[in-house]
C-alpha positions as CSV (number, residue, x, y, z in Angstrom):
1,M,0.0,0.0,0.0
2,T,1.4,3.4,-0.9
3,L,0.7,6.6,0.9
4,P,-0.6,9.6,-1.1
5,A,2.2,11.9,-0.1
6,E,5.8,12.6,-1.1
7,I,7.6,13.2,2.2
8,L,11.0,15.0,2.0
9,T,12.7,16.1,5.2
10,I,14.7,19.2,5.0
11,T,17.3,19.8,7.8
12,A,20.8,20.3,6.4
13,G,22.1,23.8,7.0
14,D,18.6,25.0,8.0
15,P,18.8,27.4,10.9
16,R,15.2,26.9,11.8
17,A,14.7,24.4,14.7
18,A,11.7,22.6,13.4
19,V,12.0,20.0,10.6
20,R,10.2,21.0,7.5
21,K,8.3,18.4,5.3
22,T,8.0,19.2,1.6
23,L,4.5,18.8,0.2
24,R,2.0,20.3,-2.2
25,L,-1.4,20.8,-0.6
26,L,-4.1,23.2,-1.7
27,V,-5.9,24.8,1.3
28,N,-8.6,27.3,2.0
29,A,-7.1,30.5,3.2
30,E,-8.4,33.9,4.2
31,L,-6.6,37.2,4.4
32,S,-8.4,40.3,5.8
33,G,-11.7,38.6,5.3
34,D,-11.1,37.7,1.7
35,A,-10.7,34.1,0.5
36,V,-7.4,33.4,-1.3
37,Q,-6.0,30.5,-3.2
38,A,-3.0,29.0,-1.4
39,E,-0.8,26.0,-1.8
40,I,1.4,24.8,1.1
41,R,4.8,23.9,-0.2
42,N,6.5,22.9,3.1
43,L,5.2,22.5,6.6
44,S,6.6,22.1,10.1
45,E,5.2,22.4,13.6
46,S,6.3,26.0,13.8
47,G,5.5,27.4,10.3
48,L,5.0,26.9,6.6
49,L,5.9,28.0,3.1
50,V,2.9,29.0,1.1
51,E,2.5,29.8,-2.5
52,T,-0.2,32.2,-3.5
53,T,-0.9,35.0,-6.0
54,A,-2.3,37.2,-3.2
55,D,-0.3,40.2,-2.2
56,L,0.9,39.4,1.3
57,L,2.9,41.8,3.4
58,N,5.3,41.0,6.3
59,G,3.3,40.9,9.5
60,E,0.0,40.1,7.9
61,I,-2.0,37.2,9.4
62,L,-3.1,34.4,7.1
63,Y,-5.9,32.1,8.3
64,L,-5.6,28.6,7.0
65,E,-7.7,25.5,7.1
66,L,-5.6,22.4,7.7
67,P,-6.8,18.8,8.2
68,E,-7.4,17.6,11.8
69,T,-7.4,21.1,13.3
70,E,-9.4,24.3,13.5
71,V,-8.5,27.4,11.4
72,I,-4.9,28.3,12.3
73,K,-3.2,31.7,12.2
74,A,0.1,32.2,10.4
75,A,2.0,35.5,10.3
76,V,3.9,36.3,7.2
77,I,7.6,36.8,8.1
78,W,9.2,36.9,4.6
79,S,8.3,36.9,1.0
80,R,10.0,36.0,-2.3
81,G,7.8,36.5,-5.3
82,R,4.7,34.4,-4.9
83,F,6.3,32.4,-2.0
84,F,5.7,33.4,1.6
85,G,7.3,32.1,4.8
86,C,4.9,32.1,7.6
87,E,5.2,31.4,11.3
88,F,2.3,29.9,13.4
89,R,1.1,31.8,16.5
90,T,1.0,28.4,18.3
91,S,2.8,25.2,17.3
92,L,1.0,22.6,15.4
93,P,0.7,19.1,16.8
94,K,2.6,16.5,14.9
95,S,-0.7,14.8,14.0
96,V,-1.8,17.8,12.0
97,V,1.5,17.9,10.0
98,S,1.1,14.1,9.4
99,A,-2.5,14.6,8.2
100,A,-1.5,17.3,5.8
101,L,1.3,15.1,4.4
102,L,-1.2,12.3,3.9
103,L,-3.5,14.5,1.9
104,S,-0.7,15.8,-0.3
105,P,-0.8,14.3,-3.8
106,N,1.9,11.8,-4.6
107,K,4.1,13.8,-6.9
108,P,7.9,13.8,-7.4
109,P,9.6,16.1,-5.0
110,E,10.5,19.5,-6.3
111,R,13.3,21.9,-5.4
112,D,12.6,23.7,-2.2
113,P,11.8,27.3,-3.3
114,T,13.4,28.7,-0.1
115,A,16.8,27.3,-1.2
116,L,16.9,29.3,-4.5
117,T,20.2,29.7,-6.3
118,P,21.6,33.2,-5.7
119,G,21.0,35.5,-8.6
120,V,18.4,33.2,-10.3
121,S,14.8,34.4,-10.4
122,I,11.9,32.2,-9.3
123,P,10.6,31.4,-12.8
124,E,14.2,30.4,-13.9
125,E,14.5,28.3,-10.8
126,D,11.2,26.6,-11.4
127,S,12.4,25.6,-14.9
128,F,15.0,23.3,-13.2
129,G,12.3,21.1,-11.7
130,N,12.5,18.6,-14.5
131,D,16.3,18.4,-14.5
132,I,18.0,15.3,-13.2
133,D,19.5,15.7,-9.8
134,Q,23.2,15.5,-10.4
135,S,24.2,15.5,-6.7
136,S,24.0,11.7,-6.8
137,L,26.3,11.4,-9.9
138,P,29.5,10.8,-7.9
139,V,27.8,8.1,-5.9
140,L,26.5,6.4,-9.0
141,L,30.0,6.5,-10.7
142,I,31.7,5.0,-7.6
143,S,29.1,2.3,-7.4
144,L,29.6,1.4,-11.0
145,V,33.4,1.2,-10.5
146,L,33.0,-1.0,-7.5
147,L,30.5,-3.2,-9.2
148,T,32.8,-3.6,-12.2
149,L,35.7,-4.4,-9.8
150,V,33.7,-7.1,-8.0
151,A,32.6,-8.6,-11.3
152,V,36.2,-8.8,-12.6
153,I,37.4,-10.4,-9.3
154,G,34.5,-12.8,-9.4
155,L,35.2,-13.9,-13.0
156,Y,38.9,-14.3,-12.2
157,A,38.1,-16.5,-9.3
158,L,35.7,-18.5,-11.4
159,F,38.2,-19.1,-14.1
160,E,40.9,-20.1,-11.6
161,R,38.5,-22.7,-10.1
162,V,37.6,-24.3,-13.5
163,G,41.2,-24.3,-14.6
164,V,40.9,-22.1,-17.7
165,P,44.3,-20.8,-18.7
166,H,44.6,-17.0,-18.8
């Protein structure tokens, strides 16, 4: 049985104390009494990254409906284009974070928009979403070399055993 969520934990080099989980979850949100479209891109017990076309200002309060809880308040603490970092007034229980993850569609993980390449705009950064992750290339090459070495040693031992001259 597969879960309907792609769970990616982000901790390396992150000065924030809470562990963020990457997801894509459309939620009902309200800003100054008006309903807005919002998609949660990552979530932790202390805050979230939300994507929306609404114009949010630092300090504004965004009201969000999350599964397994009442409407929660999140204060906007930074913005970058259509991405907004928000901090919860009170910490979320782990069960709410887990429920949100389970409701997130099962899609391949995307680059974390908060870790943008310096000097690259958000639309350019988003275009990299379909590129192959090359950070695992050295591991792949080392694995192939080791596999080849093991195969050569194994074949040599096999030929020694059957007495085939070399």
